N, C-alpha and C positions, 0 to 999 in steps of 0.2 A: 227235320228242321235242325239247323245248326244254332245251338244255344251257347256253346263254349268251344274253345280250341280243341278239347278232347273229342268233340263230335266230328272233327275233320278226319277223313279216312287217311290222308297223307300223314297227319300227326300220329295216328295209331300205328300205321305201317312202319314209320321210321322209329317209333318208340319200341316196337317189337323187335326190330333188328339190332338195337343197341345191346341187349344182353348177349346176343349171338356173337357180336363183335368182341365184347368183353371176354367171353369164354375162349374165343378163338385166339385172341392176342395173349392170353395167359400161357398158351402153349409155345410162344415164340422163344427161341433161345436167348440167352443173356445178352448177346450182342444186338438183339432186336428190341431191346427195352425202349429205346427212343422211338422207333417206328410204332411199336405197340401203343405207347402213350399218345402219339400224334393221331393214330387211327381212332383210338377211343375218344379223344377230345373232339375230333371232327364229327364222328358218329353221334356223339351226345349233342353237339351244337345244332344238328338238324332239327330235332323236335323241340329243343329249347328255344331256338329262334322263332319257330312257328308259334309256340306258346307265348313268348314275350311280345311278339308283334300283334297278336290277336287282340282285338278290342281297341286298337289305336286307329288313327285316321287311315283311310284307304291308302294314301301315299306311303305312310309309315309302315303299314302292314306289308305292302308290296316290297318295300326296302328290306324288311326282315325276311320275306320269302326269297328275295335275291340272295341274301346271306345264307339262308338255309340251302339253296341250290348250290352255292359255292362250296359249302361244307359237304354236301352230298358228293359233288365232283371230287373234292379232296379225299374223301373216304374211299371212293373208287380207286383213285390214284395210289393211295397207300396200300390198299388190298392188292393191286396189281404189282406194286413193289415187293410186297411180302411173298407173293406167288413167284415172282421172278428170281428172288434170292432163296427160294425153297423153304421159307418159314412156314408155308401152308401148302397143302396139296392143291394142284391146279383145279381139280373138279370142285373142291370146296370153295376156293376163291371165286370161281366162275359162277357158282350158284348164288353166293352172297352179292357179288357184283351185279348179277342180273336183277336181283331184288332192289338194289340201290338204283339201278337204271330206271326201274319202274317208279320208285319214289321221286327221282329227279323229274321224270315226265309229269308226275302228279303235281309236284311243286310248280313246274312251269305252267301247267294248265290252270292251276288255282290262281297264280299270279296274273295270268292273262285275263281270267274271267271274274276276278274279285271286283265287286262294286260297292 
């Protein structure tokens, strides 16, 4: 039974990924500081928006889930950029991107089914 936002699997999954992204972006070279910052901010926004929207009206929560999905897509895009400029190994980026793709699908499903 869901009693709080922390009971949502998608919240927990996105929250678990955030420290991984934080550690990863700390390895970026100096010229990647801006990309690292953007990546961390978008990764943090996913679970933050889920938490902020939970407990509001159905329409408002769905709006926050839409924002969370946008942040998830943004995080994926930043990770792809980091991979493409070789700030991160391709296999590492792909593993994290795959997990964010799952989170994105979970957000989408939650938004579709929330009543």
